FIDO-5875 format. One record per residue: residue in one letter; x, y, z of N, C-alpha, C in turn. Coordinates in steps of 0.1 Angstrom, whole numbers, padded with zeros to 4 digits, always signed. Example, Ala and Ser with C-alpha at 12.3 -4.5 7.8 and 13.67 -1.06 7.14 Angstrom:
2
A+0132-0057+0078+0123-0045+0078+0132-0033+0078S+0128-0022+0071+0137-0011+0071+0129+0000+0079
//
This chain:
443
M-0081+0174-0161-0089+0163-0156-0097+0166-0144R-0110+0161-0145-0119+0163-0133-0122+0150-0127V-0120+0149-0114-0122+0137-0106-0133+0139-0096I-0143+0131-0096-0154+0132-0086-0151+0121-0076I-0150+0124-0063-0148+0114-0052-0162+0114-0044V-0168+0102-0044-0180+0100-0036-0176+0094-0023G-0177+0102-0012-0173+0097+0001-0161+0105+0007A-0164+0112+0018-0154+0120+0024-0148+0114+0037G-0148+0101+0038-0142+0094+0049-0127+0094+0047E-0120+0085+0054-0105+0085+0054-0100+0083+0040V-0106+0073+0033-0101+0070+0019-0103+0082+0010G-0115+0088+0010-0118+0099+0002-0109+0111+0006F-0107+0113+0019-0098+0124+0023-0084+0122+0018Q-0079+0110+0019-0065+0108+0014-0064+0110-0001L-0074+0105-0009-0074+0107-0023-0075+0122-0027A-0084+0129-0020-0085+0143-0023-0072+0151-0020K-0065+0147-0009-0052+0153-0005-0042+0150-0016F-0041+0138-0020-0031+0134-0030-0033+0142-0043L-0045+0141-0048-0049+0147-0061-0048+0162-0062S-0053+0168-0051-0053+0183-0051-0039+0188-0051A-0030+0181-0045-0016+0185-0044-0010+0186-0058E-0016+0179-0068-0011+0178-0082-0020+0188-0091N-0028+0196-0084-0036+0206-0092-0046+0199-0101I-0051+0188-0097-0062+0181-0104-0075+0187-0099D-0085+0188-0108-0098+0194-0105-0106+0183-0097V-0107+0185-0084-0114+0174-0076-0127+0180-0070V-0137+0172-0070-0150+0175-0063-0153+0163-0054V-0156+0166-0041-0159+0156-0031-0174+0157-0028I-0181+0145-0028-0195+0144-0025-0196+0136-0012D-0204+0141-0003-0208+0134+0009-0220+0140+0016K-0228+0133+0023-0240+0138+0030-0237+0142+0044N-0225+0139+0048-0220+0142+0062-0213+0155+0063K-0219+0165+0069-0213+0178+0070-0200+0179+0077A-0199+0171+0088-0187+0171+0095-0175+0166+0087K-0177+0155+0079-0166+0150+0071-0162+0160+0060L-0172+0167+0054-0169+0177+0044-0162+0189+0050K-0165+0192+0063-0159+0203+0069-0144+0200+0072R-0141+0188+0075-0127+0184+0077-0119+0186+0065I-0125+0182+0053-0118+0184+0040-0117+0198+0037S-0127+0206+0039-0126+0221+0036-0116+0228+0045D-0114+0223+0057-0105+0229+0066-0090+0226+0062E-0088+0215+0055-0074+0211+0052-0070+0210+0038I-0080+0209+0028-0077+0207+0014-0085+0217+0006D-0079+0222-0004-0085+0232-0013-0092+0224-0025V-0104+0218-0023-0111+0212-0033-0126+0216-0033A-0133+0213-0043-0147+0217-0043-0155+0206-0036L-0166+0210-0029-0174+0201-0021-0189+0202-0025T-0195+0190-0025-0210+0190-0028-0216+0181-0017E-0226+0187-0010-0233+0179+0000-0245+0172-0006G-0246+0159-0003-0257+0151-0008-0254+0137-0009E-0263+0129-0014-0262+0115-0016-0254+0112-0029G-0244+0104-0028-0235+0101-0040-0241+0095-0051G-0252+0087-0049-0259+0081-0060-0270+0089-0066S-0272+0101-0062-0283+0110-0067-0279+0116-0080P-0287+0115-0091-0284+0121-0104-0282+0136-0102S-0291+0142-0095-0290+0157-0094-0277+0161-0086V-0273+0154-0076-0261+0157-0068-0249+0155-0077L-0249+0144-0085-0237+0142-0094-0237+0153-0105K-0249+0157-0110-0249+0168-0120-0243+0181-0114N-0247+0184-0102-0242+0196-0095-0227+0195-0093A-0222+0183-0092-0208+0181-0090-0200+0182-0103G-0207+0183-0114-0200+0184-0127-0197+0171-0133A-0206+0161-0131-0204+0148-0137-0204+0148-0152D-0211+0158-0158-0211+0159-0173-0197+0161-0179E-0188+0166-0171-0174+0169-0176-0164+0161-0169A-0168+0151-0161-0159+0143-0153-0152+0132-0161D-0139+0130-0158-0131+0119-0164-0131+0106-0157I-0133+0107-0144-0133+0095-0135-0141+0098-0122L-0148+0087-0118-0155+0088-0105-0149+0077-0096L-0146+0081-0084-0141+0072-0073-0151+0071-0062A-0158+0060-0061-0169+0058-0051-0163+0050-0040V-0160+0057-0028-0153+0052-0017-0159+0053-0004T-0173+0054-0004-0180+0055+0009-0178+0041+0016D-0183+0041+0029-0183+0028+0036-0194+0019+0032M-0203+0023+0024-0215+0015+0020-0213+0010+0005D-0212-0003+0004-0211-0009-0009-0222-0005-0019E-0234-0005-0014-0246-0002-0022-0245+0012-0027T-0241+0021-0019-0240+0035-0023-0230+0037-0034N-0218+0030-0032-0208+0030-0042-0212+0024-0056M-0220+0013-0055-0224+0007-0067-0234+0015-0075I-0244+0021-0067-0254+0030-0074-0247+0042-0080A-0237+0048-0073-0231+0060-0078-0224+0056-0092C-0218+0045-0092-0211+0041-0105-0221+0038-0116L-0232+0032-0112-0243+0029-0122-0248+0042-0128V-0251+0052-0120-0256+0065-0124-0246+0072-0133A-0233+0071-0128-0222+0078-0135-0221+0072-0149K-0223+0059-0151-0221+0053-0164-0234+0056-0172A-0246+0053-0167-0258+0054-0175-0262+0068-0179M-0260+0077-0169-0266+0091-0172-0255+0101-0176F-0243+0099-0172-0232+0109-0175-0221+0103-0184Q-0221+0090-0187-0211+0084-0195-0196+0088-0191I-0194+0088-0177-0181+0090-0172-0172+0078-0176P-0161+0080-0182-0153+0069-0188-0148+0059-0179R-0145+0062-0166-0140+0052-0157-0147+0054-0143N-0152+0043-0137-0158+0044-0124-0152+0033-0115V-0145+0038-0104-0138+0029-0095-0147+0028-0082A-0149+0016-0077-0157+0014-0065-0150+0007-0054R-0151+0011-0042-0146+0004-0031-0157-0006-0027I-0154-0019-0027-0164-0029-0024-0159-0038-0014R-0166-0039-0003-0161-0048+0009-0167-0062+0008N-0180-0063+0004-0187-0075+0004-0181-0084-0007L-0175-0096-0003-0168-0104-0013-0177-0111-0023E-0190-0112-0019-0200-0117-0029-0202-0108-0040Y-0202-0095-0037-0203-0085-0048-0190-0084-0055F-0179-0084-0048-0166-0081-0053-0162-0092-0064S-0166-0104-0061-0162-0116-0070-0172-0118-0081N-0183-0110-0082-0193-0112-0093-0190-0102-0104D-0182-0107-0114-0177-0099-0125-0189-0094-0134V-0199-0102-0136-0211-0099-0144-0218-0087-0137L-0220-0087-0124-0227-0076-0117-0218-0064-0118L-0206-0064-0116-0197-0052-0116-0197-0046-0130Q-0196-0055-0140-0196-0049-0154-0209-0043-0157S-0220-0048-0153-0233-0043-0156-0235-0029-0149L-0228-0027-0138-0229-0015-0131-0219-0004-0136G-0211-0008-0145-0201+0001-0150-0189+0003-0141I-0186-0007-0132-0175-0005-0122-0163-0011-0129N-0152-0003-0130-0140-0007-0136-0128+0000-0130P-0121-0005-0120-0124-0018-0113-0130-0016-0100A-0133-0028-0093-0137-0028-0079-0124-0030-0070I-0123-0023-0059-0112-0025-0050-0117-0029-0037S-0112-0040-0031-0115-0045-0018-0105-0041-0008P-0108-0033+0002-0098-0029+0012-0093-0040+0020E-0102-0050+0023-0097-0061+0031-0087-0070+0023I-0090-0072+0011-0081-0081+0003-0068-0074+0000E-0068-0061-0002-0056-0053-0004-0047-0053+0008A-0054-0051+0020-0047-0052+0033-0041-0066+0036A-0049-0076+0033-0044-0090+0035-0032-0093+0027K-0032-0088+0014-0021-0091+0005-0008-0084+0011A-0010-0072+0016+0001-0065+0022+0006-0072+0034V-0002-0078+0043+0002-0086+0054+0010-0098+0049I+0005-0105+0039+0011-0117+0034+0025-0113+0029R+0026-0102+0022+0040-0098+0016+0049-0096+0028L+0045-0090+0039+0053-0088+0050+0057-0101+0057I+0048-0111+0058+0052-0124+0063+0062-0131+0054E+0061-0129+0041+0070-0136+0032+0084-0130+0032V+0085-0117+0036+0098-0110+0036+0100-0105+0051P+0104-0114+0059+0103-0111+0074+0112-0101+0079F+0122-0095+0071+0130-0085+0076+0125-0071+0072A+0114-0070+0065+0110-0057+0059+0099-0050+0068A+0100-0037+0067+0089-0029+0074+0078-0026+0064D+0081-0028+0051+0071-0025+0040+0075-0033+0028V+0066-0038+0021+0069-0046+0009+0058-0043-0002D+0062-0041-0014+0053-0040-0025+0058-0047-0037D+0049-0054-0044+0053-0062-0056+0051-0054-0069F+0060-0056-0078+0059-0050-0091+0062-0061-0102E+0056-0059-0114+0059-0069-0124+0056-0083-0119N+0044-0085-0113+0039-0098-0109+0049-0104-0099G+0055-0096-0091+0064-0101-0080+0078-0104-0084K+0082-0101-0097+0096-0103-0101+0105-0093-0094V+0099-0081-0092+0106-0071-0084+0098-0067-0072K+0105-0067-0061+0099-0063-0048+0106-0050-0044V+0098-0040-0040+0104-0029-0034+0103-0030-0018I+0114-0031-0012+0115-0034+0002+0117-0021+0010G+0109-0019+0021+0112-0009+0030+0119-0015+0042F+0131-0011+0046+0139-0017+0056+0143-0006+0066R+0140-0008+0079+0144+0001+0089+0158-0001+0094I+0167+0009+0093+0181+0008+0097+0182+0007+0112P+0188-0005+0117+0189-0006+0131+0200+0002+0137P+0200+0005+0150+0210+0014+0156+0225+0009+0154E+0227-0004+0153+0240-0010+0152+0245-0012+0138S+0237-0007+0128+0240-0010+0114+0254-0003+0110K+0261-0011+0101+0274-0006+0096+0272+0004+0085L+0259+0006+0080+0256+0016+0070+0255+0030+0075I+0253+0032+0088+0251+0045+0094+0263+0054+0092G+0260+0066+0088+0271+0076+0087+0279+0076+0074K+0277+0066+0066+0285+0065+0054+0278+0072+0042A+0285+0079+0034+0279+0085+0022+0276+0073+0012F+0265+0075+0005+0260+0064-0004+0271+0060-0014K+0279+0070-0019+0289+0067-0029+0300+0059-0023E+0301+0058-0010+0311+0050-0003+0306+0036+0001L+0293+0034+0000+0288+0021+0003+0292+0010-0007N+0296-0001-0003+0300-0012-0012+0289-0022-0013L+0278-0018-0020+0266-0027-0021+0265-0032-0035R+0274-0041-0039+0275-0045-0054+0273-0059-0056K+0273-0068-0046+0272-0082-0047+0261-0088-0038P+0248-0087-0042+0243-0082-0055+0242-0067-0054K+0240-0061-0066+0239-0046-0067+0227-0041-0059V+0228-0032-0050+0217-0026-0043+0216-0011-0046L+0205-0007-0049+0202+0008-0052+0191+0013-0043I+0195+0023-0035+0185+0028-0025+0177+0039-0032G+0164+0037-0034+0156+0046-0042+0150+0058-0034A+0148+0056-0021+0142+0066-0012+0145+0063+0002I+0146+0074+0010+0148+0073+0025+0136+0080+0032Q+0130+0073+0041+0120+0080+0050+0127+0082+0063R+0128+0095+0067+0134+0099+0080+0124+0107+0087G+0117+0101+0097+0106+0107+0104+0095+0110+0094D+0091+0123+0094+0081+0128+0085+0086+0132+0071T+0099+0131+0069+0105+0135+0057+0109+0124+0048I+0107+0126+0035+0111+0116+0025+0122+0122+0016I+0132+0114+0013+0144+0119+0006+0146+0110-0006I+0148+0115-0018+0153+0108-0030+0168+0110-0030P+0176+0100-0026+0190+0103-0023+0200+0105-0035S+0210+0112-0032+0222+0114-0041+0234+0107-0035G+0245+0107-0042+0257+0100-0037+0262+0105-0024N+0259+0118-0021+0265+0124-0009+0256+0122+0004D+0244+0117+0002+0235+0115+0013+0241+0104+0022T+0238+0104+0035+0242+0094+0045+0229+0089+0052L+0231+0077+0058+0220+0071+0065+0221+0073+0080K+0210+0074+0087+0209+0075+0101+0201+0064+0107K+0203+0061+0120+0195+0050+0126+0180+0053+0126N+0173+0043+0124+0158+0043+0123+0153+0049+0109D+0162+0053+0100+0158+0056+0087+0151+0043+0081I+0141+0045+0072+0136+0034+0064+0140+0036+0050I+0148+0027+0045+0153+0028+0031+0144+0019+0022Y+0141+0024+0010+0133+0017+0000+0142+0013-0011L+0143+0000-0014+0151-0005-0025+0145-0015-0033P+0146-0015-0046+0141-0025-0055+0150-0038-0055V+0144-0049-0054+0151-0062-0052+0146-0072-0062R+0155-0079-0069+0150-0090-0077+0146-0101-0067M+0135-0108-0071+0129-0118-0062+0139-0129-0058E+0147-0133-0068+0157-0144-0065+0169-0139-0056E+0170-0126-0054+0181-0121-0047+0178-0116-0033L+0166-0119-0028+0161-0114-0015+0171-0117-0004D+0175-0130-0003+0183-0134+0008+0197-0127+0007L+0202-0126-0005+0216-0119-0007+0215-0105-0003V+0204-0098-0007+0202-0084-0003+0201-0082+0012C+0193-0091+0017+0191-0091+0032+0204-0091+0039E+0213-0100+0035+0226-0102+0041+0235-0089+0038S+0234-0084+0026+0242-0072+0022+0239-0060+0031I+0226-0057+0034+0222-0045+0041+0222-0048+0056G+0226-0060+0061+0228-0062+0075+0214-0066+0082A+0205-0070+0074+0192-0074+0080+0193-0089+0085I+0183-0092+0093+0182-0106+0098+0169-0112+0093S+0170-0123+0085+0159-0129+0080+0157-0143+0086R+0146-0145+0093+0144-0158+0099+0132-0165+0091P+0134-0177+0088+0123-0184+0081+0110-0184+0090V+0099-0182+0083+0086-0181+0091+0079-0195+0089K+0076-0201+0101+0069-0213+0101+0056-0213+0110R+0056-0204+0120+0045-0203+0129+0040-0189+0130V+0027-0187+0127+0020-0174+0127+0008-0174+0136M+0007-0164+0145-0005-0162+0153-0012-0149+0148I-0025-0150+0145-0033-0139+0140-0043-0135+0150L-0043-0122+0154-0054-0116+0162-0064-0111+0152G-0076-0116+0152-0087-0111+0144-0090-0121+0133G-0102-0127+0133-0106-0136+0123-0116-0130+0113G-0116-0117+0111-0125-0111+0102-0120-0114+0087R-0124-0105+0078-0121-0108+0064-0106-0108+0061I-0099-0099+0067-0085-0098+0065-0078-0110+0071G-0081-0114+0084-0075-0125+0090-0078-0138+0083F-0091-0140+0078-0095-0152+0071-0087-0153+0058Y-0085-0142+0050-0078-0143+0038-0063-0146+0040V-0057-0140+0050-0043-0143+0054-0042-0157+0058A-0050-0162+0066-0049-0176+0071-0051-0186+0060K-0060-0183+0051-0063-0193+0040-0051-0193+0031T-0045-0182+0028-0033-0181+0019-0021-0188+0026M-0019-0186+0039-0008-0191+0046-0009-0207+0048E-0022-0211+0049-0024-0226+0049-0019-0233+0037E-0021-0226+0025-0016-0231+0013-0001-0232+0012Q+0006-0224+0020+0021-0225+0021+0026-0234+0032N+0016-0241+0038+0019-0251+0049+0026-0245+0061L+0021-0232+0065+0025-0226+0077+0016-0231+0088S+0021-0231+0101+0013-0234+0112+0006-0221+0117I-0008-0221+0117-0016-0208+0119-0024-0210+0132K-0024-0200+0140-0034-0199+0151-0041-0186+0150I-0054-0186+0152-0062-0174+0151-0070-0172+0164I-0068-0160+0169-0076-0156+0181-0087-0147+0177E-0100-0151+0180-0112-0143+0176-0121-0143+0188K-0127-0131+0191-0135-0130+0203-0150-0134+0200D-0154-0132+0188-0168-0135+0184-0170-0150+0182I-0179-0157+0189-0181-0171+0188-0186-0176+0175D-0195-0168+0169-0201-0171+0156-0190-0171+0145R-0182-0161+0146-0171-0160+0136-0161-0172+0138C-0159-0176+0150-0151-0188+0153-0156-0200+0146K-0170-0201+0147-0176-0213+0140-0174-0212+0125F-0175-0200+0119-0173-0199+0105-0159-0202+0101L-0149-0198+0109-0135-0201+0106-0132-0216+0107L-0138-0222+0117-0137-0237+0118-0142-0244+0106K-0153-0240+0101-0159-0246+0089-0151-0243+0076S-0145-0231+0075-0139-0226+0063-0125-0228+0061L-0117-0230+0072-0103-0233+0072-0100-0247+0075K-0089-0252+0069-0086-0267+0070-0077-0270+0081K-0067-0262+0083-0056-0266+0092-0054-0256+0104S-0059-0244+0103-0057-0234+0114-0063-0238+0127V-0057-0234+0138-0062-0236+0151-0070-0223+0155I-0083-0225+0158-0091-0213+0161-0093-0212+0176L-0090-0201+0182-0091-0198+0196-0101-0188+0199N-0111-0191+0207-0121-0181+0211-0116-0173+0223G-0112-0160+0222-0106-0153+0233-0102-0139+0230D-0096-0133+0240-0092-0119+0239-0077-0118+0236G-0073-0112+0225-0059-0111+0220-0050-0103+0230S-0056-0095+0239-0048-0088+0248-0047-0095+0262D-0052-0108+0262-0051-0116+0275-0037-0123+0275Q-0029-0118+0285-0016-0123+0286-0015-0138+0289K-0024-0142+0297-0025-0156+0301-0027-0165+0288L-0037-0161+0280-0040-0168+0268-0028-0169+0259L-0021-0157+0257-0010-0157+0248+0001-0166+0253E+0004-0166+0266+0014-0175+0272+0010-0189+0270E-0002-0193+0273-0007-0207+0271-0005-0212+0257E-0006-0203+0247-0005-0207+0233+0009-0205+0228N+0019-0203+0237+0033-0203+0234+0036-0191+0224I+0032-0179+0228+0035-0168+0219+0049-0166+0217Q+0058-0169+0226+0072-0167+0225+0078-0176+0214N+0071-0186+0210+0076-0195+0199+0071-0191+0185M+0063-0180+0185+0058-0176+0172+0068-0168+0164D+0068-0171+0151+0077-0163+0142+0071-0149+0139V+0058-0149+0138+0050-0136+0135+0038-0136+0143F+0035-0124+0149+0022-0121+0155+0016-0110+0147A+0004-0113+0140-0002-0103+0132-0015-0098+0139A-0015-0086+0144-0027-0080+0150-0035-0073+0140I-0045-0080+0134-0052-0074+0122-0068-0075+0125S-0072-0072+0137-0086-0072+0140-0091-0058+0135N-0104-0056+0137-0111-0043+0133-0109-0032+0144N-0103-0036+0155-0101-0027+0167-0086-0023+0168E-0083-0011+0163-0069-0007+0162-0063-0005+0176E-0071+0000+0186-0065+0001+0199-0061-0013+0205L-0070-0023+0202-0066-0036+0206-0054-0041+0199N-0053-0038+0186-0042-0043+0178-0029-0037+0184I-0029-0024+0187-0016-0018+0192-0013-0024+0206M-0023-0025+0215-0020-0031+0228-0015-0045+0227A-0022-0054+0219-0018-0068+0218-0004-0069+0212S-0001-0060+0202+0012-0061+0196+0024-0058+0206L+0021-0047+0214+0031-0044+0224+0033-0055+0234L+0022-0062+0238+0022-0073+0247+0030-0085+0241A+0027-0087+0228+0034-0098+0221+0049-0096+0221K+0053-0084+0218+0067-0080+0218+0074-0083+0231S+0067-0079+0242+0072-0080+0255+0073-0095+0259L+0065-0103+0253+0065-0118+0256+0075-0125+0247G+0082-0118+0238+0092-0125+0231+0090-0129+0217V+0078-0125+0211+0076-0128+0197+0086-0122+0188K+0090-0129+0177+0101-0124+0169+0097-0112+0160R+0085-0112+0155+0081-0101+0146+0066-0098+0147V+0063-0085+0147+0049-0081+0149+0045-0072+0137I+0032-0075+0132+0026-0068+0121+0013-0063+0127T+0010-0050+0125-0002-0043+0131-0010-0036+0121I-0023-0037+0121-0032-0029+0113-0038-0018+0121V-0037-0006+0115-0042+0006+0121-0050+0014+0111N-0063+0016+0114-0072+0023+0104-0070+0038+0105K-0070+0044+0116-0068+0058+0118-0054+0062+0114T-0052+0071+0104-0039+0074+0100-0032+0082+0111D-0039+0089+0120-0033+0096+0131-0026+0087+0141Y-0029+0074+0141-0023+0064+0149-0010+0058+0144L-0007+0061+0131+0004+0055+0124+0018+0059+0131P+0020+0072+0133+0032+0076+0140+0033+0071+0154L+0022+0070+0161+0022+0065+0175+0027+0050+0175A+0021+0042+0165+0025+0028+0165+0040+0026+0161H+0045+0035+0152+0059+0034+0148+0068+0038+0160N+0064+0049+0167+0072+0054+0178+0072+0044+0190L+0062+0035+0191+0062+0025+0201+0070+0013+0198G+0076+0013+0186+0086+0002+0183+0080-0009+0175I+0067-0008+0170+0061-0018+0162+0068-0018+0148E+0073-0030+0144+0081-0030+0132+0074-0027+0119A+0062-0033+0117+0054-0031+0105+0040-0027+0108V+0036-0015+0103+0023-0010+0106+0016-0007+0093L+0004-0012+0091-0003-0010+0079-0016-0003+0081S-0020+0006+0072-0033+0012+0072-0041+0008+0060P-0052+0000+0061-0060-0005+0050-0065+0007+0042R-0068+0018+0048-0074+0030+0041-0063+0036+0032L-0051+0037+0037-0041+0043+0029-0037+0033+0018I-0037+0020+0021-0035+0010+0010-0045+0011-0001T-0058+0013+0003-0069+0014-0007-0067+0026-0015A-0064+0038-0009-0062+0050-0016-0051+0049-0026S-0040+0043-0021-0028+0041-0030-0032+0032-0042T-0040+0021-0040-0044+0013-0051-0052+0020-0061I-0062+0028-0056-0071+0036-0065-0063+0046-0073L-0053+0052-0067-0046+0063-0074-0040+0058-0088R-0037+0045-0089-0032+0040-0101-0041+0043-0113Y-0054+0043-0110-0064+0045-0121-0067+0059-0125V-0061+0069-0117-0062+0083-0120-0050+0087-0128R-0039+0079-0128-0027+0083-0135-0027+0080-0150S-0016+0084-0157-0015+0081-0171-0016+0066-0174A-0021+0063-0186-0023+0049-0190-0009+0041-0190N+0002+0049-0191+0015+0042-0192+0019+0037-0178I+0013+0042-0167+0016+0038-0154+0009+0025-0151L+0016+0014-0149+0010+0001-0147+0006-0002-0133S+0014+0003-0123+0010+0001-0109+0018+0011-0101L+0013+0014-0089+0021+0023-0081+0017+0021-0066T+0025+0026-0058+0023+0026-0043+0028+0039-0038T+0021+0044-0027+0026+0056-0020+0034+0052-0008V+0043+0060-0004+0050+0058+0009+0050+0072+0016A+0053+0070+0029+0054+0082+0038+0041+0090+0037E+0029+0083+0038+0016+0089+0038+0014+0098+0026G+0019+0093+0014+0016+0100+0002+0026+0110-0002K+0037+0112+0006+0047+0122+0002+0055+0118-0010A+0056+0105-0013+0063+0100-0024+0055+0088-0030E+0059+0085-0043+0053+0074-0050+0064+0066-0056I+0061+0053-0057+0069+0043-0064+0060+0037-0075M+0064+0040-0087+0055+0036-0098+0062+0027-0108E+0055+0018-0114+0060+0010-0125+0054+0016-0138V+0062+0020-0147+0057+0026-0160+0063+0019-0172E+0055+0020-0183+0059+0014-0195+0064+0025-0205V+0075+0023-0211+0081+0032-0220+0075+0030-0234K+0067+0039-0239+0060+0038-0252+0068+0045-0262E+0065+0043-0275+0071+0050-0286+0068+0065-0285G+0078+0073-0287+0077+0087-0285+0080+0093-0272S+0082+0084-0262+0085+0088-0248+0099+0095-0248A+0100+0105-0240+0113+0112-0239+0124+0103-0233F+0120+0092-0226+0130+0083-0221+0137+0075-0231T+0131+0073-0242+0136+0062-0252+0150+0066-0258G+0159+0056-0257+0171+0057-0265+0182+0064-0257K+0180+0069-0245+0190+0076-0238+0195+0068-0226S+0208+0071-0223+0213+0065-0211+0209+0073-0199L+0210+0068-0187+0205+0075-0175+0214+0087-0173L+0227+0087-0177+0236+0098-0175+0231+0110-0185E+0227+0106-0197+0223+0116-0207+0209+0122-0204F+0201+0114-0197+0187+0119-0195+0186+0127-0183E+0179+0138-0184+0177+0147-0173+0163+0144-0166L+0164+0137-0155+0151+0134-0148+0146+0146-0140P+0133+0147-0138+0128+0157-0129+0135+0157-0115Q+0136+0168-0109+0142+0168-0095+0135+0158-0086K+0143+0153-0077+0137+0143-0067+0130+0131-0073T+0137+0126-0083+0132+0114-0091+0144+0105-0094L+0141+0092-0093+0152+0082-0095+0146+0070-0101I+0154+0064-0111+0149+0052-0117+0156+0040-0109G+0148+0032-0103+0154+0021-0094+0156+0008-0101A+0149+0005-0112+0150-0007-0119+0145-0006-0133I+0151-0014-0142+0146-0015-0156+0142-0030-0158I+0130-0032-0164+0126-0045-0167+0125-0047-0182R+0133-0056-0187+0134-0057-0202+0134-0072-0205N+0124-0076-0213+0122-0090-0217+0124-0100-0205N+0116-0097-0194+0116-0105-0182+0129-0105-0174E+0139-0097-0179+0151-0095-0171+0150-0082-0163V+0154-0083-0150+0154-0071-0141+0168-0066-0140I+0170-0053-0143+0183-0046-0143+0182-0036-0132I+0191-0037-0122+0193-0026-0113+0204-0017-0119P+0199-0005-0124+0207+0003-0133+0219+0011-0127S+0228+0015-0136+0238+0025-0134+0237+0035-0144G+0245+0046-0144+0244+0057-0153+0245+0053-0168E+0253+0042-0170+0256+0038-0184+0244+0031-0191D+0234+0026-0183+0223+0018-0189+0214+0027-0197H+0210+0022-0208+0200+0029-0217+0186+0024-0215I+0177+0033-0218+0163+0029-0217+0157+0027-0232L+0151+0016-0234+0146+0012-0247+0131+0012-0248Y+0126+0013-0260+0112+0012-0262+0106-0002-0257N+0095-0001-0250+0089-0013-0243+0095-0017-0230D+0106-0010-0226+0111-0012-0212+0100-0009-0202K+0101-0015-0190+0093-0010-0179+0103-0005-0168L+0099+0006-0162+0108+0012-0152+0101+0013-0139I+0109+0011-0128+0104+0013-0115+0110+0027-0111I+0101+0037-0109+0105+0050-0106+0101+0055-0092F+0111+0061-0085+0109+0067-0072+0108+0082-0074T+0097+0088-0069+0096+0103-0071+0088+0109-0060L+0091+0121-0057+0083+0129-0047+0071+0134-0053R+0061+0137-0045+0048+0141-0050+0049+0153-0059E+0057+0163-0057+0058+0175-0065+0063+0172-0079S+0070+0160-0081+0075+0157-0094+0067+0148-0103I+0056+0143-0098+0048+0133-0104+0043+0138-0118K+0038+0150-0119+0033+0155-0131+0044+0156-0142Q+0056+0160-0138+0067+0160-0148+0070+0146-0153V+0070+0137-0144+0073+0123-0148+0062+0118-0158E+0049+0121-0156+0039+0117-0165+0040+0124-0178K+0045+0137-0179+0047+0143-0191+0058+0137-0200L+0068+0132-0193+0079+0125-0200+0075+0112-0206L+0064+0106-0201+0059+0094-0206+0051+0096-0218
//
């Protein structure tokens, strides 16, 4: 497979890193020499300097033989033109574009005529991730599978947890049944066996039936408080989408936005939210607006330094839960180490969303964890798959791979070794990066 990535920014860099680790033939195009140099210094992929929408540049990058083009520059128009040229001149089968302008993003006729399939909006994907975290208030990370019937929850083990130090085979997590699919320990990701134990500050990832969220929360010793009041720092595209969705759920919303013109737009466009013109790092403003009574403080402005500072201030003033958006991936460990519960990177979320379209057609959706060291994927078992007809005990999975859930006829099964996999089942699979290709072959 040959993949052409147009754009060597953070999203392009992450995609190139993920794909090159799987020995996929990757070519990255960008006109910025410094961005290309960063990739050449860290990743073994082919590079082409030039404009991503140029027919000659695409030809030099091997577009005649490409299977997929990922247009992920910061400019919507560049991404759109690159997809149009890829479709019209090189007949590349699939062209994925990062589109930020919602007027473009929501125009299906325009996207189809340009050969874009699909368009990915970083802001909408990030907003959905924020909403999932608000809806599951004890989680550090949340992803939906099978239209939300299964949620994969990332939960940070607190220092006082009764789970610490016990081998998995000794844990009594059966009512409801809980299966831990992966452990993130610092920079390391572990697909656990029965002899593994948990340590404080581990993040465990577990598949949960939607209707059992509260029971699982109680089982693992988490504290789940109902969310009624949310304060949002940043009224940009992400903040607007989050506020609009939360209004529909009848939550009390306050938005702090520094730009007066954006405040006017928010006042016209939102029905119930309180709009505050001010600085989210202003302690006096936060205290006047009763920050200590907020269930969630979401720092989701375009300024990541402001987001981190405001989040720490909100925590010190007594807010119950903080969600922070950080664009620079280098800042993610810093934010975690400062004690911020839930940290999101729109660029990593975008890269993770796009990866789904590079994978086998049997892979319905996926998400990356631990900065791409592992993937959680939803796959469909087709006729002829090596999975079909065998129990989990009989089937030899690739190393560092675990099946966390089986979805059969709308029923979600948290499996044990005796469970069989049938034709048309859907599986939630946890796997480390080095085992992904083996999993795809089995499908």
